N, CA, C and O atoms as CSV, one atom per row, in Angstrom:
chain,resi,resn,atom,element,x,y,z
A,1,MET,N,N,60.181,11.052,-87.107
A,1,MET,CA,C,59.573,11.536,-85.879
A,1,MET,C,C,59.688,10.465,-84.798
A,1,MET,O,O,59.333,9.308,-85.025
A,2,ASN,N,N,60.179,10.848,-83.632
A,2,ASN,CA,C,60.374,9.897,-82.540
A,2,ASN,C,C,59.111,9.836,-81.691
A,2,ASN,O,O,58.749,10.808,-81.029
A,3,LEU,N,N,58.448,8.689,-81.716
A,3,LEU,CA,C,57.232,8.510,-80.933
A,3,LEU,C,C,57.511,7.911,-79.564
A,3,LEU,O,O,56.588,7.685,-78.781
A,4,ASN,N,N,58.791,7.650,-79.272
A,4,ASN,CA,C,59.165,7.058,-77.994
A,4,ASN,C,C,58.963,8.073,-76.876
A,4,ASN,O,O,59.572,9.143,-76.877
A,5,LYS,N,N,58.122,7.735,-75.945
A,5,LYS,CA,C,57.897,8.560,-74.764
A,5,LYS,C,C,58.195,7.713,-73.535
A,5,LYS,O,O,57.321,7.439,-72.713
A,6,LYS,N,N,59.466,7.306,-73.435
A,6,LYS,CA,C,59.877,6.454,-72.323
A,6,LYS,C,C,60.065,7.317,-71.073
A,6,LYS,O,O,60.709,8.365,-71.120
A,7,SER,N,N,59.495,6.861,-69.959
A,7,SER,CA,C,59.601,7.558,-68.679
A,7,SER,C,C,60.357,6.703,-67.679
A,7,SER,O,O,60.259,5.476,-67.688
A,8,LEU,N,N,61.112,7.368,-66.819
A,8,LEU,CA,C,61.775,6.722,-65.696
A,8,LEU,C,C,61.085,7.194,-64.430
A,8,LEU,O,O,60.938,8.395,-64.203
A,9,LEU,N,N,60.663,6.244,-63.609
A,9,LEU,CA,C,60.015,6.563,-62.337
A,9,LEU,C,C,60.864,5.979,-61.210
A,9,LEU,O,O,60.917,4.763,-61.022
A,10,ILE,N,N,61.520,6.858,-60.470
A,10,ILE,CA,C,62.355,6.441,-59.352
A,10,ILE,C,C,61.463,6.276,-58.127
A,10,ILE,O,O,60.743,7.198,-57.746
A,11,VAL,N,N,61.516,5.101,-57.516
A,11,VAL,CA,C,60.694,4.800,-56.345
A,11,VAL,C,C,61.597,4.723,-55.118
A,11,VAL,O,O,62.436,3.830,-55.001
A,12,ALA,N,N,61.411,5.676,-54.206
A,12,ALA,CA,C,62.138,5.673,-52.935
A,12,ALA,C,C,61.160,5.335,-51.811
A,12,ALA,O,O,59.951,5.261,-52.030
A,13,HIS,N,N,61.684,5.135,-50.630
A,13,HIS,CA,C,60.838,4.746,-49.500
A,13,HIS,C,C,59.881,5.854,-49.096
A,13,HIS,O,O,58.683,5.618,-48.942
A,14,GLY,N,N,60.398,7.048,-48.927
A,14,GLY,CA,C,59.614,8.157,-48.397
A,14,GLY,C,C,60.005,8.401,-46.959
A,14,GLY,O,O,60.284,7.465,-46.210
A,15,SER,N,N,60.024,9.673,-46.576
A,15,SER,CA,C,60.478,10.036,-45.239
A,15,SER,C,C,59.582,11.104,-44.636
A,15,SER,O,O,58.945,11.879,-45.349
A,16,ARG,N,N,59.543,11.131,-43.312
A,16,ARG,CA,C,58.838,12.217,-42.626
A,16,ARG,C,C,59.635,13.515,-42.727
A,16,ARG,O,O,59.092,14.603,-42.536
A,17,LYS,N,N,60.924,13.390,-43.027
A,17,LYS,CA,C,61.790,14.565,-43.191
A,17,LYS,C,C,61.675,15.057,-44.632
A,17,LYS,O,O,62.116,14.397,-45.573
A,18,LYS,N,N,61.078,16.219,-44.774
A,18,LYS,CA,C,60.819,16.784,-46.098
A,18,LYS,C,C,62.097,16.890,-46.933
A,18,LYS,O,O,62.078,16.645,-48.139
A,19,VAL,N,N,63.198,17.255,-46.287
A,19,VAL,CA,C,64.460,17.427,-47.009
A,19,VAL,C,C,64.906,16.123,-47.683
A,19,VAL,O,O,65.493,16.158,-48.764
A,20,SER,N,N,64.634,14.995,-47.063
A,20,SER,CA,C,64.991,13.699,-47.654
A,20,SER,C,C,64.186,13.437,-48.917
A,20,SER,O,O,64.722,12.914,-49.893
A,21,ASN,N,N,62.924,13.787,-48.911
A,21,ASN,CA,C,62.074,13.599,-50.083
A,21,ASN,C,C,62.466,14.564,-51.202
A,21,ASN,O,O,62.449,14.204,-52.380
A,22,ILE,N,N,62.818,15.789,-50.821
A,22,ILE,CA,C,63.281,16.766,-51.812
A,22,ILE,C,C,64.537,16.255,-52.499
A,22,ILE,O,O,64.712,16.453,-53.702
A,23,GLU,N,N,65.412,15.602,-51.747
A,23,GLU,CA,C,66.648,15.047,-52.305
A,23,GLU,C,C,66.345,14.044,-53.428
A,23,GLU,O,O,67.055,14.005,-54.433
A,24,ILE,N,N,65.312,13.253,-53.258
A,24,ILE,CA,C,64.942,12.278,-54.296
A,24,ILE,C,C,64.412,12.992,-55.530
A,24,ILE,O,O,64.722,12.595,-56.653
A,25,HIS,N,N,63.625,14.028,-55.341
A,25,HIS,CA,C,63.137,14.810,-56.482
A,25,HIS,C,C,64.306,15.492,-57.209
A,25,HIS,O,O,64.301,15.594,-58.436
A,26,GLN,N,N,65.297,15.954,-56.453
A,26,GLN,CA,C,66.480,16.562,-57.070
A,26,GLN,C,C,67.266,15.526,-57.872
A,26,GLN,O,O,67.786,15.830,-58.945
A,27,LEU,N,N,67.350,14.316,-57.354
A,27,LEU,CA,C,67.999,13.231,-58.092
A,27,LEU,C,C,67.300,13.006,-59.429
A,27,LEU,O,O,67.953,12.876,-60.464
A,28,ALA,N,N,65.971,12.963,-59.402
A,28,ALA,CA,C,65.198,12.777,-60.637
A,28,ALA,C,C,65.466,13.923,-61.614
A,28,ALA,O,O,65.624,13.693,-62.813
A,29,ASN,N,N,65.517,15.143,-61.108
A,29,ASN,CA,C,65.806,16.290,-61.969
A,29,ASN,C,C,67.202,16.209,-62.573
A,29,ASN,O,O,67.396,16.530,-63.746
A,30,ASN,N,N,68.174,15.781,-61.772
A,30,ASN,CA,C,69.543,15.646,-62.272
A,30,ASN,C,C,69.634,14.588,-63.365
A,30,ASN,O,O,70.336,14.775,-64.358
A,31,ILE,N,N,68.933,13.489,-63.185
A,31,ILE,CA,C,68.916,12.446,-64.212
A,31,ILE,C,C,68.246,12.985,-65.469
A,31,ILE,O,O,68.730,12.764,-66.579
A,32,ALA,N,N,67.134,13.691,-65.295
A,32,ALA,CA,C,66.408,14.243,-66.445
A,32,ALA,C,C,67.299,15.153,-67.284
A,32,ALA,O,O,67.203,15.160,-68.512
A,33,MET,N,N,68.156,15.912,-66.631
A,33,MET,CA,C,69.041,16.834,-67.355
A,33,MET,C,C,70.166,16.115,-68.096
A,33,MET,O,O,70.787,16.688,-68.991
A,34,ARG,N,N,70.428,14.859,-67.724
A,34,ARG,CA,C,71.572,14.147,-68.292
A,34,ARG,C,C,71.194,12.980,-69.200
A,34,ARG,O,O,72.075,12.267,-69.678
A,35,THR,N,N,69.906,12.773,-69.444
A,35,THR,CA,C,69.509,11.608,-70.234
A,35,THR,C,C,68.836,12.013,-71.534
A,35,THR,O,O,68.101,12.998,-71.602
A,36,ASN,N,N,69.108,11.231,-72.551
A,36,ASN,CA,C,68.375,11.341,-73.807
A,36,ASN,C,C,67.417,10.160,-73.961
A,36,ASN,O,O,66.553,10.162,-74.837
A,37,THR,N,N,67.578,9.161,-73.108
A,37,THR,CA,C,66.769,7.950,-73.187
A,37,THR,C,C,65.356,8.191,-72.679
A,37,THR,O,O,64.388,7.700,-73.260
A,38,PHE,N,N,65.241,8.945,-71.597
A,38,PHE,CA,C,63.944,9.149,-70.962
A,38,PHE,C,C,63.440,10.561,-71.227
A,38,PHE,O,O,64.130,11.542,-70.950
A,39,LYS,N,N,62.233,10.651,-71.765
A,39,LYS,CA,C,61.616,11.956,-72.033
A,39,LYS,C,C,61.032,12.560,-70.755
A,39,LYS,O,O,60.896,13.778,-70.639
A,40,VAL,N,N,60.690,11.693,-69.801
A,40,VAL,CA,C,60.139,12.114,-68.514
A,40,VAL,C,C,60.883,11.350,-67.425
A,40,VAL,O,O,61.074,10.139,-67.528
A,41,VAL,N,N,61.300,12.059,-66.387
A,41,VAL,CA,C,61.906,11.430,-65.213
A,41,VAL,C,C,61.187,11.999,-63.994
A,41,VAL,O,O,61.162,13.212,-63.781
A,42,GLU,N,N,60.602,11.103,-63.198
A,42,GLU,CA,C,59.848,11.505,-62.015
A,42,GLU,C,C,60.300,10.682,-60.820
A,42,GLU,O,O,60.925,9.632,-60.969
A,43,ALA,N,N,59.974,11.174,-59.636
A,43,ALA,CA,C,60.229,10.448,-58.394
A,43,ALA,C,C,58.901,10.243,-57.671
A,43,ALA,O,O,57.994,11.072,-57.752
A,44,CYS,N,N,58.810,9.126,-56.968
A,44,CYS,CA,C,57.633,8.850,-56.150
A,44,CYS,C,C,58.076,8.032,-54.944
A,44,CYS,O,O,59.245,7.672,-54.810
A,45,PHE,N,N,57.108,7.747,-54.065
A,45,PHE,CA,C,57.462,7.137,-52.792
A,45,PHE,C,C,56.539,5.977,-52.450
A,45,PHE,O,O,55.346,5.994,-52.753
A,46,LEU,N,N,57.117,4.977,-51.816
A,46,LEU,CA,C,56.365,3.808,-51.388
A,46,LEU,C,C,55.368,4.174,-50.286
A,46,LEU,O,O,54.217,3.738,-50.309
A,47,GLU,N,N,55.818,4.970,-49.335
A,47,GLU,CA,C,54.948,5.349,-48.227
A,47,GLU,C,C,55.412,6.663,-47.618
A,47,GLU,O,O,56.492,7.157,-47.941
A,48,ILE,N,N,54.616,7.213,-46.759
A,48,ILE,CA,C,54.875,8.417,-45.974
A,48,ILE,C,C,54.782,9.711,-46.797
A,48,ILE,O,O,54.127,10.662,-46.370
A,49,ALA,N,N,55.431,9.758,-47.976
A,49,ALA,CA,C,55.482,10.974,-48.785
A,49,ALA,C,C,54.704,10.795,-50.085
A,49,ALA,O,O,54.322,9.686,-50.460
A,50,GLU,N,N,54.487,11.902,-50.747
A,50,GLU,CA,C,53.815,11.879,-52.051
A,50,GLU,C,C,54.697,12.543,-53.090
A,50,GLU,O,O,55.529,13.389,-52.762
A,51,PRO,N,N,54.515,12.161,-54.331
A,51,PRO,CA,C,53.469,11.290,-54.844
A,51,PRO,C,C,53.735,9.822,-54.513
A,51,PRO,O,O,54.882,9.399,-54.370
A,52,SER,N,N,52.663,9.067,-54.396
A,52,SER,CA,C,52.750,7.620,-54.177
A,52,SER,C,C,53.139,6.952,-55.500
A,52,SER,O,O,53.218,7.618,-56.533
A,53,ILE,N,N,53.378,5.667,-55.469
A,53,ILE,CA,C,53.694,4.944,-56.709
A,53,ILE,C,C,52.538,5.053,-57.710
A,53,ILE,O,O,52.786,5.372,-58.873
A,54,PRO,N,N,51.285,4.801,-57.307
A,54,PRO,CA,C,50.191,4.981,-58.274
A,54,PRO,C,C,50.118,6.406,-58.829
A,54,PRO,O,O,49.854,6.598,-60.016
A,55,GLN,N,N,50.349,7.396,-57.978
A,55,GLN,CA,C,50.327,8.784,-58.445
A,55,GLN,C,C,51.488,9.057,-59.408
A,55,GLN,O,O,51.325,9.790,-60.383
A,56,GLY,N,N,52.649,8.476,-59.139
A,56,GLY,CA,C,53.806,8.643,-60.027
A,56,GLY,C,C,53.557,8.028,-61.389
A,56,GLY,O,O,53.891,8.622,-62.414
A,57,ILE,N,N,52.972,6.843,-61.405
A,57,ILE,CA,C,52.646,6.188,-62.673
A,57,ILE,C,C,51.613,7.021,-63.427
A,57,ILE,O,O,51.726,7.205,-64.638
A,58,GLU,N,N,50.617,7.519,-62.716
A,58,GLU,CA,C,49.591,8.358,-63.348
A,58,GLU,C,C,50.212,9.629,-63.941
A,58,GLU,O,O,49.837,10.054,-65.033
A,59,LEU,N,N,51.152,10.225,-63.225
A,59,LEU,CA,C,51.822,11.432,-63.708
A,59,LEU,C,C,52.571,11.150,-65.008
A,59,LEU,O,O,52.489,11.929,-65.958
A,60,CYS,N,N,53.299,10.039,-65.048
A,60,CYS,CA,C,54.009,9.660,-66.273
A,60,CYS,C,C,53.028,9.420,-67.419
A,60,CYS,O,O,53.266,9.845,-68.550
A,61,ALA,N,N,51.927,8.737,-67.119
A,61,ALA,CA,C,50.907,8.463,-68.139
A,61,ALA,C,C,50.318,9.766,-68.667
A,61,ALA,O,O,50.123,9.913,-69.874
A,62,LYS,N,N,50.033,10.712,-67.775
A,62,LYS,CA,C,49.465,12.001,-68.191
A,62,LYS,C,C,50.442,12.810,-69.042
A,62,LYS,O,O,50.035,13.647,-69.848
A,63,LYS,N,N,51.734,12.548,-68.853
A,63,LYS,CA,C,52.751,13.243,-69.655
A,63,LYS,C,C,53.017,12.513,-70.972
A,63,LYS,O,O,53.939,12.864,-71.708
A,64,GLY,N,N,52.199,11.490,-71.266
A,64,GLY,CA,C,52.262,10.823,-72.558
A,64,GLY,C,C,53.166,9.614,-72.652
A,64,GLY,O,O,53.506,9.188,-73.755
A,65,ALA,N,N,53.561,9.053,-71.529
A,65,ALA,CA,C,54.467,7.891,-71.562
A,65,ALA,C,C,53.820,6.710,-72.267
A,65,ALA,O,O,52.654,6.391,-72.035
A,66,ASN,N,N,54.604,6.061,-73.141
A,66,ASN,CA,C,54.157,4.784,-73.692
A,66,ASN,C,C,54.944,3.636,-73.063
A,66,ASN,O,O,54.651,2.462,-73.293
A,67,GLU,N,N,55.951,4.000,-72.264
A,67,GLU,CA,C,56.706,3.024,-71.477
A,67,GLU,C,C,57.134,3.708,-70.187
A,67,GLU,O,O,57.622,4.838,-70.202
A,68,ILE,N,N,56.946,3.015,-69.078
A,68,ILE,CA,C,57.374,3.519,-67.774
A,68,ILE,C,C,58.316,2.491,-67.164
A,68,ILE,O,O,57.947,1.339,-66.932
A,69,VAL,N,N,59.540,2.938,-66.911
A,69,VAL,CA,C,60.555,2.081,-66.311
A,69,VAL,C,C,60.640,2.455,-64.831
A,69,VAL,O,O,60.962,3.591,-64.482
A,70,ILE,N,N,60.349,1.491,-63.981
A,70,ILE,CA,C,60.353,1.691,-62.533
A,70,ILE,C,C,61.725,1.326,-61.986
A,70,ILE,O,O,62.215,0.219,-62.210
A,71,MET,N,N,62.349,2.270,-61.260
A,71,MET,CA,C,63.645,1.997,-60.643
A,71,MET,C,C,63.513,2.078,-59.125
A,71,MET,O,O,63.409,3.174,-58.575
A,72,PRO,N,N,63.515,0.928,-58.438
A,72,PRO,CA,C,63.478,0.946,-56.973
A,72,PRO,C,C,64.807,1.461,-56.406
A,72,PRO,O,O,65.853,0.831,-56.568
A,73,TYR,N,N,64.743,2.603,-55.748
A,73,TYR,CA,C,65.921,3.261,-55.183
A,73,TYR,C,C,66.119,2.758,-53.755
A,73,TYR,O,O,65.964,3.496,-52.782
A,74,PHE,N,N,66.469,1.465,-53.667
A,74,PHE,CA,C,66.649,0.774,-52.393
A,74,PHE,C,C,67.963,0.009,-52.457
A,74,PHE,O,O,68.369,-0.451,-53.525
A,75,LEU,N,N,68.628,-0.127,-51.311
A,75,LEU,CA,C,69.922,-0.802,-51.296
A,75,LEU,C,C,69.855,-2.295,-51.025
A,75,LEU,O,O,70.779,-3.022,-51.392
A,76,ALA,N,N,68.792,-2.774,-50.395
A,76,ALA,CA,C,68.727,-4.193,-50.039
A,76,ALA,C,C,67.378,-4.794,-50.439
A,76,ALA,O,O,66.382,-4.090,-50.608
A,77,ALA,N,N,67.382,-6.101,-50.581
A,77,ALA,CA,C,66.192,-6.830,-51.035
A,77,ALA,C,C,65.280,-7.176,-49.871
A,77,ALA,O,O,65.071,-8.351,-49.567
A,78,GLY,N,N,64.746,-6.168,-49.230
A,78,GLY,CA,C,63.804,-6.387,-48.140
A,78,GLY,C,C,62.390,-6.585,-48.660
A,78,GLY,O,O,62.172,-6.736,-49.862
A,79,ARG,N,N,61.445,-6.582,-47.751
A,79,ARG,CA,C,60.032,-6.803,-48.090
A,79,ARG,C,C,59.517,-5.766,-49.082
A,79,ARG,O,O,58.759,-6.097,-49.994
A,80,HIS,N,N,59.924,-4.521,-48.905
A,80,HIS,CA,C,59.449,-3.477,-49.821
A,80,HIS,C,C,59.853,-3.774,-51.263
A,80,HIS,O,O,59.049,-3.641,-52.185
A,81,VAL,N,N,61.095,-4.174,-51.440
A,81,VAL,CA,C,61.617,-4.456,-52.788
A,81,VAL,C,C,61.041,-5.748,-53.357
A,81,VAL,O,O,60.691,-5.813,-54.536
A,82,MET,N,N,60.946,-6.758,-52.528
A,82,MET,CA,C,60.552,-8.079,-53.013
A,82,MET,C,C,59.034,-8.271,-53.107
A,82,MET,O,O,58.565,-9.066,-53.922
A,83,GLU,N,N,58.269,-7.559,-52.291
A,83,GLU,CA,C,56.814,-7.786,-52.255
A,83,GLU,C,C,55.999,-6.523,-52.523
A,83,GLU,O,O,55.166,-6.494,-53.429
A,84,ASP,N,N,56.244,-5.482,-51.732
A,84,ASP,CA,C,55.365,-4.315,-51.770
A,84,ASP,C,C,55.383,-3.589,-53.118
A,84,ASP,O,O,54.332,-3.362,-53.717
A,85,ILE,N,N,56.563,-3.232,-53.585
A,85,ILE,CA,C,56.646,-2.495,-54.850
A,85,ILE,C,C,56.125,-3.335,-56.016
A,85,ILE,O,O,55.318,-2.829,-56.796
A,86,PRO,N,N,56.551,-4.606,-56.176
A,86,PRO,CA,C,55.998,-5.394,-57.286
A,86,PRO,C,C,54.475,-5.519,-57.239
A,86,PRO,O,O,53.819,-5.491,-58.280
A,87,SER,N,N,53.914,-5.655,-56.045
A,87,SER,CA,C,52.465,-5.775,-55.910
A,87,SER,C,C,51.764,-4.503,-56.378
A,87,SER,O,O,50.790,-4.568,-57.127
A,88,ILE,N,N,52.254,-3.359,-55.940
A,88,ILE,CA,C,51.660,-2.080,-56.341
A,88,ILE,C,C,51.794,-1.881,-57.846
A,88,ILE,O,O,50.834,-1.489,-58.510
A,89,VAL,N,N,52.978,-2.148,-58.383
A,89,VAL,CA,C,53.209,-1.968,-59.823
A,89,VAL,C,C,52.305,-2.892,-60.629
A,89,VAL,O,O,51.730,-2.470,-61.632
A,90,ASN,N,N,52.172,-4.138,-60.209
A,90,ASN,CA,C,51.302,-5.078,-60.934
A,90,ASN,C,C,49.847,-4.607,-60.927
A,90,ASN,O,O,49.151,-4.737,-61.934
A,91,ASN,N,N,49.389,-4.069,-59.814
A,91,ASN,CA,C,48.028,-3.532,-59.755
A,91,ASN,C,C,47.855,-2.355,-60.715
A,91,ASN,O,O,46.821,-2.218,-61.368
A,92,GLU,N,N,48.875,-1.517,-60.790
A,92,GLU,CA,C,48.796,-0.340,-61.657
A,92,GLU,C,C,48.852,-0.720,-63.138
A,92,GLU,O,O,48.250,-0.043,-63.972
A,93,LYS,N,N,49.565,-1.789,-63.469
A,93,LYS,CA,C,49.656,-2.235,-64.868
A,93,LYS,C,C,48.271,-2.491,-65.455
A,93,LYS,O,O,48.031,-2.226,-66.633
A,94,GLU,N,N,47.368,-3.005,-64.635
A,94,GLU,CA,C,46.006,-3.301,-65.105
A,94,GLU,C,C,45.258,-2.036,-65.506
A,94,GLU,O,O,44.381,-2.085,-66.369
A,95,LYS,N,N,45.591,-0.906,-64.894
A,95,LYS,CA,C,44.915,0.359,-65.191
A,95,LYS,C,C,45.398,0.995,-66.494
A,95,LYS,O,O,44.715,1.837,-67.076
A,96,TYR,N,N,46.588,0.578,-66.942
A,96,TYR,CA,C,47.212,1.199,-68.107
A,96,TYR,C,C,47.636,0.124,-69.118
A,96,TYR,O,O,48.829,-0.096,-69.324
A,97,PRO,N,N,46.671,-0.536,-69.739
A,97,PRO,CA,C,47.014,-1.647,-70.644
A,97,PRO,C,C,47.802,-1.216,-71.885
A,97,PRO,O,O,48.454,-2.050,-72.514
A,98,ASN,N,N,47.755,0.059,-72.245
A,98,ASN,CA,C,48.460,0.530,-73.432
A,98,ASN,C,C,49.846,1.079,-73.133
A,98,ASN,O,O,50.527,1.579,-74.028
A,99,ILE,N,N,50.265,0.989,-71.874
A,99,ILE,CA,C,51.597,1.461,-71.480
A,99,ILE,C,C,52.405,0.268,-70.990
A,99,ILE,O,O,51.942,-0.506,-70.151
A,100,ASN,N,N,53.611,0.125,-71.518
A,100,ASN,CA,C,54.533,-0.917,-71.068
A,100,ASN,C,C,55.153,-0.441,-69.749
A,100,ASN,O,O,55.983,0.468,-69.747
A,101,ILE,N,N,54.756,-1.047,-68.643
A,101,ILE,CA,C,55.294,-0.706,-67.323
A,101,ILE,C,C,56.155,-1.870,-66.869
A,101,ILE,O,O,55.679,-2.996,-66.728
A,102,ARG,N,N,57.424,-1.583,-66.641
A,102,ARG,CA,C,58.339,-2.649,-66.220
A,102,ARG,C,C,59.269,-2.135,-65.134
A,102,ARG,O,O,59.558,-0.941,-65.051
A,103,SER,N,N,59.727,-3.060,-64.308
A,103,SER,CA,C,60.598,-2.699,-63.189
A,103,SER,C,C,62.019,-3.154,-63.438
A,103,SER,O,O,62.258,-4.241,-63.965
A,104,LEU,N,N,62.955,-2.312,-63.055
A,104,LEU,CA,C,64.369,-2.659,-63.064
A,104,LEU,C,C,64.727,-3.331,-61.743
A,104,LEU,O,O,63.968,-3.230,-60.779
A,105,PRO,N,N,65.860,-4.008,-61.684
A,105,PRO,CA,C,66.324,-4.506,-60.384
A,105,PRO,C,C,66.587,-3.321,-59.445
A,105,PRO,O,O,66.882,-2.218,-59.906
A,106,TYR,N,N,66.481,-3.545,-58.152
A,106,TYR,CA,C,66.718,-2.478,-57.182
A,106,TYR,C,C,68.173,-2.020,-57.222
A,106,TYR,O,O,69.070,-2.783,-57.580
A,107,LEU,N,N,68.386,-0.770,-56.849
A,107,LEU,CA,C,69.698,-0.128,-56.945
A,107,LEU,C,C,70.819,-0.963,-56.329
A,107,LEU,O,O,71.868,-1.140,-56.948
A,108,GLY,N,N,70.609,-1.471,-55.127
A,108,GLY,CA,C,71.657,-2.207,-54.416
A,108,GLY,C,C,72.101,-3.483,-55.096
A,108,GLY,O,O,73.162,-4.014,-54.769
A,109,SER,N,N,71.319,-3.988,-56.033
A,109,SER,CA,C,71.706,-5.220,-56.725
A,109,SER,C,C,72.638,-4.965,-57.906
A,109,SER,O,O,73.153,-5.912,-58.500
A,110,SER,N,N,72.860,-3.712,-58.250
A,110,SER,CA,C,73.709,-3.385,-59.392
A,110,SER,C,C,75.178,-3.633,-59.074
A,110,SER,O,O,75.649,-3.263,-57.999
A,111,PRO,N,N,75.909,-4.257,-59.999
A,111,PRO,CA,C,77.334,-4.483,-59.769
A,111,PRO,C,C,78.141,-3.184,-59.681
A,111,PRO,O,O,79.241,-3.195,-59.129
A,112,VAL,N,N,77.637,-2.080,-60.201
A,112,VAL,CA,C,78.392,-0.825,-60.121
A,112,VAL,C,C,78.416,-0.260,-58.704
A,112,VAL,O,O,79.234,0.608,-58.401
A,113,ILE,N,N,77.538,-0.738,-57.839
A,113,ILE,CA,C,77.537,-0.279,-56.445
A,113,ILE,C,C,78.878,-0.596,-55.783
A,113,ILE,O,O,79.389,0.208,-55.005
A,114,VAL,N,N,79.441,-1.748,-56.085
A,114,VAL,CA,C,80.740,-2.121,-55.514
A,114,VAL,C,C,81.790,-1.090,-55.907
A,114,VAL,O,O,82.568,-0.643,-55.064
A,115,ASP,N,N,81.817,-0.713,-57.172
A,115,ASP,CA,C,82.789,0.273,-57.638
A,115,ASP,C,C,82.561,1.641,-57.006
A,115,ASP,O,O,83.515,2.330,-56.644
A,116,ILE,N,N,81.294,2.035,-56.874
A,116,ILE,CA,C,80.977,3.327,-56.254
A,116,ILE,C,C,81.464,3.348,-54.806
A,116,ILE,O,O,82.116,4.302,-54.382
A,117,LEU,N,N,81.152,2.309,-54.057
A,117,LEU,CA,C,81.563,2.262,-52.641
A,117,LEU,C,C,83.076,2.207,-52.506
A,117,LEU,O,O,83.650,2.873,-51.644
A,118,LYS,N,N,83.717,1.424,-53.345
A,118,LYS,CA,C,85.174,1.329,-53.326
A,118,LYS,C,C,85.786,2.690,-53.614
A,118,LYS,O,O,86.695,3.119,-52.905
A,119,THR,N,N,85.306,3.370,-54.637
A,119,THR,CA,C,85.819,4.690,-54.997
A,119,THR,C,C,85.616,5.695,-53.874
A,119,THR,O,O,86.531,6.449,-53.540
A,120,LEU,N,N,84.418,5.711,-53.286
A,120,LEU,CA,C,84.158,6.628,-52.184
A,120,LEU,C,C,85.079,6.356,-50.998
A,120,LEU,O,O,85.618,7.284,-50.395
A,121,ALA,N,N,85.251,5.092,-50.673
A,121,ALA,CA,C,86.105,4.728,-49.528
A,121,ALA,C,C,87.572,5.067,-49.801
A,121,ALA,O,O,88.259,5.598,-48.929
A,122,GLU,N,N,88.044,4.766,-50.993
A,122,GLU,CA,C,89.442,5.025,-51.319
A,122,GLU,C,C,89.739,6.521,-51.421
A,122,GLU,O,O,90.833,6.962,-51.071
A,123,ASN,N,N,88.779,7.292,-51.895
A,123,ASN,CA,C,89.004,8.737,-52.009
A,123,ASN,C,C,89.032,9.421,-50.658
A,123,ASN,O,O,89.574,10.518,-50.524
A,124,ASP,N,N,88.452,8.780,-49.655
A,124,ASP,CA,C,88.424,9.371,-48.324
A,124,ASP,C,C,89.467,8.747,-47.407
A,124,ASP,O,O,89.623,9.181,-46.265
A,125,ALA,N,N,90.184,7.734,-47.890
A,125,ALA,CA,C,91.150,7.018,-47.058
A,125,ALA,C,C,92.444,7.793,-46.869
A,125,ALA,O,O,93.355,7.318,-46.191
């Protein structure tokens, strides 16, 4: 019996444009359909939109997560990535001592971004 209830929580900035926020939820749904690693995949937002990061963590916890992997969906290491998100996540960790909550590096720091951009540029050239 697999007791692993690993959750992925994608954290985006949040937008006043509803369609932009829906796009992030669709991304989470697409990942959920393609992964066997994560039993739950959710999206949340740093500001402007909901669910907030605390609400996203709570949602994963309510769905039985014993591990929540936070993925900052940001391209650059600005204040939000370096200060705001880690601060919020650290505060939330105290509320859930029985859940392993950890953050991945932000999207833009991944070496595969170079390949993605190169491929997109070359396919349109």
